[in-house]
C-alpha positions as CSV (number, residue, x, y, z in Angstrom):
1,X,20.4,-39.6,6.6
2,X,22.5,-36.3,5.6
3,X,19.6,-35.1,3.4
4,X,17.0,-36.2,5.9
5,X,18.4,-33.3,8.5
6,X,19.0,-30.6,5.9
7,X,15.4,-30.8,5.2
8,X,14.8,-30.5,8.7
9,X,17.5,-27.9,9.8
10,X,15.8,-25.7,7.0
11,X,12.1,-26.3,7.9
12,X,13.4,-25.1,11.8
13,X,15.0,-21.9,9.6
14,X,11.3,-21.5,7.9
15,X,9.7,-21.6,11.3
16,X,11.8,-19.0,12.6
17,X,11.9,-16.8,10.3
18,X,8.2,-16.7,9.8
19,X,8.2,-16.2,14.0
20,X,10.4,-13.3,13.8
21,X,8.9,-11.2,10.9
22,X,5.1,-12.0,10.9
23,X,4.6,-9.1,14.0
24,X,5.9,-6.9,11.1
25,X,3.2,-7.3,8.6
26,X,-0.3,-5.4,8.6
27,X,-2.1,-8.6,8.9
28,X,-0.4,-12.7,8.6
29,X,-2.8,-15.3,8.7
30,X,-2.3,-18.4,10.7
31,X,-0.3,-21.6,9.3
32,X,1.4,-19.3,6.9
33,X,5.4,-19.2,6.6
34,X,8.1,-16.9,4.5
35,X,10.5,-18.4,2.6
36,X,14.3,-18.4,3.5
37,X,16.5,-15.0,2.1
38,X,13.5,-13.2,1.3
39,X,13.3,-9.3,1.0
40,X,10.5,-7.7,2.7
41,X,9.9,-3.6,2.2
42,X,6.8,-1.8,3.7
43,X,5.6,-4.8,5.3
44,X,3.1,-2.2,7.3
45,X,0.9,-2.3,4.1
46,X,1.3,-6.3,3.6
47,X,-1.7,-8.7,4.6
48,X,-1.2,-12.1,4.2
49,X,-3.9,-14.9,4.7
50,X,-4.3,-18.2,5.9
51,X,-2.6,-21.3,4.8
52,X,-0.3,-19.0,2.8
53,X,3.7,-20.1,1.8
54,X,5.9,-17.4,0.1
55,X,8.9,-18.9,-1.5
56,X,12.5,-18.6,-1.2
57,X,14.3,-15.6,-2.1
58,X,11.3,-14.1,-3.3
59,X,10.9,-9.7,-2.7
60,X,7.2,-8.4,-1.5
61,X,8.1,-4.9,-1.5
62,X,5.3,-2.1,-0.8
63,X,6.5,1.5,-1.4
64,X,5.9,4.5,0.3
65,X,8.4,6.6,-0.5
66,X,10.6,7.0,-3.6
67,X,12.4,10.0,-3.1
68,X,10.3,12.7,-3.0
69,X,7.4,10.7,-3.9
70,X,5.0,9.8,-1.4
71,X,2.5,6.8,-1.8
72,X,-0.3,4.7,0.3
73,X,0.5,1.1,-1.1
74,X,-1.2,-2.0,0.0
75,X,-0.5,-5.8,-1.2
76,X,-3.3,-8.2,-0.2
77,X,-2.7,-11.9,-0.3
78,X,-5.6,-14.1,0.5
79,X,-6.0,-17.7,1.9
80,X,-4.4,-20.5,0.8
81,X,-1.6,-19.5,-1.9
82,X,1.4,-20.6,-2.9
83,X,3.9,-18.1,-4.3
84,X,6.7,-19.4,-6.1
85,X,10.8,-19.1,-5.6
86,X,12.3,-15.9,-6.7
87,X,8.7,-14.0,-7.1
88,X,8.8,-10.1,-7.1
89,X,5.8,-8.7,-5.8
90,X,6.0,-4.7,-5.7
91,X,3.3,-1.8,-5.1
92,X,2.9,1.7,-5.0
93,X,-0.9,1.1,-5.6
94,X,-2.3,-1.7,-4.8
95,X,-2.1,-5.4,-5.5
96,X,-5.1,-7.6,-4.3
97,X,-4.1,-11.6,-4.7
98,X,-7.4,-14.0,-4.2
99,X,-7.9,-16.9,-2.5
100,X,-6.3,-20.5,-3.9
101,X,-3.9,-18.9,-5.9
102,X,-0.9,-20.3,-7.5
103,X,2.4,-19.1,-8.8
104,X,5.7,-20.7,-10.6
105,X,8.9,-19.5,-9.9
106,X,10.4,-16.2,-11.1
107,X,7.3,-14.2,-11.4
108,X,6.6,-10.7,-11.3
109,X,3.7,-8.5,-10.2
110,X,4.1,-5.1,-10.3
111,X,1.1,-2.1,-10.4
112,X,4.4,0.1,-11.3
113,X,6.8,1.9,-13.9
114,X,9.5,3.8,-13.7
115,X,8.0,6.5,-15.3
116,X,5.8,6.9,-18.1
117,X,7.1,6.3,-22.0
118,X,7.3,10.1,-23.1
119,X,9.8,11.7,-24.7
120,X,11.0,13.8,-21.5
121,X,10.6,10.7,-19.6
122,X,12.8,8.7,-21.8
123,X,15.7,11.4,-21.6
124,X,16.1,10.9,-17.7
125,X,18.0,8.0,-16.5
126,X,15.1,5.0,-15.8
127,X,16.3,5.5,-11.5
128,X,15.3,9.0,-11.3
129,X,12.0,8.7,-13.1
130,X,9.1,9.5,-11.2
131,X,7.5,6.0,-10.2
132,X,4.0,6.0,-11.9
133,X,1.4,3.4,-11.8
134,X,-1.5,2.8,-14.2
135,X,-3.9,1.4,-11.8
136,X,-4.5,-1.6,-9.2
137,X,-3.6,-5.1,-10.0
138,X,-6.3,-7.4,-9.0
139,X,-6.1,-11.4,-9.3
140,X,-9.0,-13.3,-8.7
141,X,-9.5,-16.7,-7.0
142,X,-8.4,-19.9,-8.6
143,X,-6.0,-18.7,-10.8
144,X,-2.8,-19.9,-11.6
145,X,-0.1,-18.3,-12.9
146,X,3.0,-19.9,-14.5
147,X,6.6,-19.8,-14.2
148,X,8.7,-16.5,-15.2
149,X,5.3,-15.2,-16.3
150,X,4.9,-11.1,-15.6
151,X,1.8,-9.0,-14.4
152,X,1.4,-5.6,-15.1
153,X,-0.1,-2.6,-13.4
154,X,-4.0,-2.3,-13.9
155,X,-4.7,-5.8,-15.1
156,X,-7.9,-8.1,-13.7
157,X,-6.9,-11.5,-13.8
158,X,-10.9,-13.5,-13.6
159,X,-11.5,-15.9,-11.3
160,X,-10.6,-19.5,-12.4
161,X,-8.1,-18.2,-15.0
162,X,-4.3,-19.6,-16.0
163,X,-1.8,-17.6,-17.3
164,X,1.4,-19.8,-19.3
165,X,4.6,-19.4,-18.3
166,X,6.6,-16.4,-19.9
167,X,3.4,-14.6,-20.6
168,X,3.6,-10.8,-19.9
169,X,-0.3,-10.0,-19.2
170,X,-0.7,-6.3,-20.1
171,X,-4.6,-6.0,-20.4
172,X,-7.7,-8.0,-18.2
173,X,-8.3,-11.8,-18.5
174,X,-11.2,-13.0,-18.6
175,X,-12.4,-15.4,-16.0
176,X,-11.8,-19.2,-16.5
177,X,-9.3,-18.6,-19.7
178,X,-6.2,-19.4,-20.7
179,X,-4.0,-16.7,-21.6
180,X,-0.4,-16.4,-23.5
181,X,2.3,-14.3,-25.2
182,X,3.9,-11.3,-25.0
183,X,1.8,-9.4,-24.5
184,X,-0.7,-12.4,-23.4
185,X,-3.6,-13.4,-25.4
186,X,-6.5,-15.4,-24.5
187,X,-6.2,-18.7,-26.2
188,X,-9.3,-20.7,-24.5
189,X,-11.9,-19.8,-22.9
190,X,-14.2,-22.5,-20.7
191,X,-17.2,-20.4,-19.7
């Protein structure tokens, strides 16, 4: 009985949190829900489609200002997406997640880093380095991203692809393929 009450109480909290926060987003679809204990920054640059679920304890950050730098970030999440718990999606440029995308827990999707890999930058404390983006991240429809995978800047993941757990994606992923490893490499392709 207690477990059932806790379940319904948590559902009520999710509905209340979503009802309160949705108005701050650039767009927020019907029947979508925000998880508990989530952190949002720059909601005015974030669009979420219909029937989406963002897992508990996730972070969605669109940085328009960092120190003296100014950006015009954009995060677009399509319809019917399920972003797992503890996900971190962060943009200074552009991240587009297509329809029907599923992620495991602790997934990182980022279009930026603290500095470039140069001798001058490495002599500066990481937090004091200028944010840098190699390019937008585009994730096409029907992609499945496994637990603890990292999707890095400038990557395009093709339709129907699967990213294995613990993979670090640093290059484009062809449609209908499976990638795995650090850095991720194609291990199987259907079409």
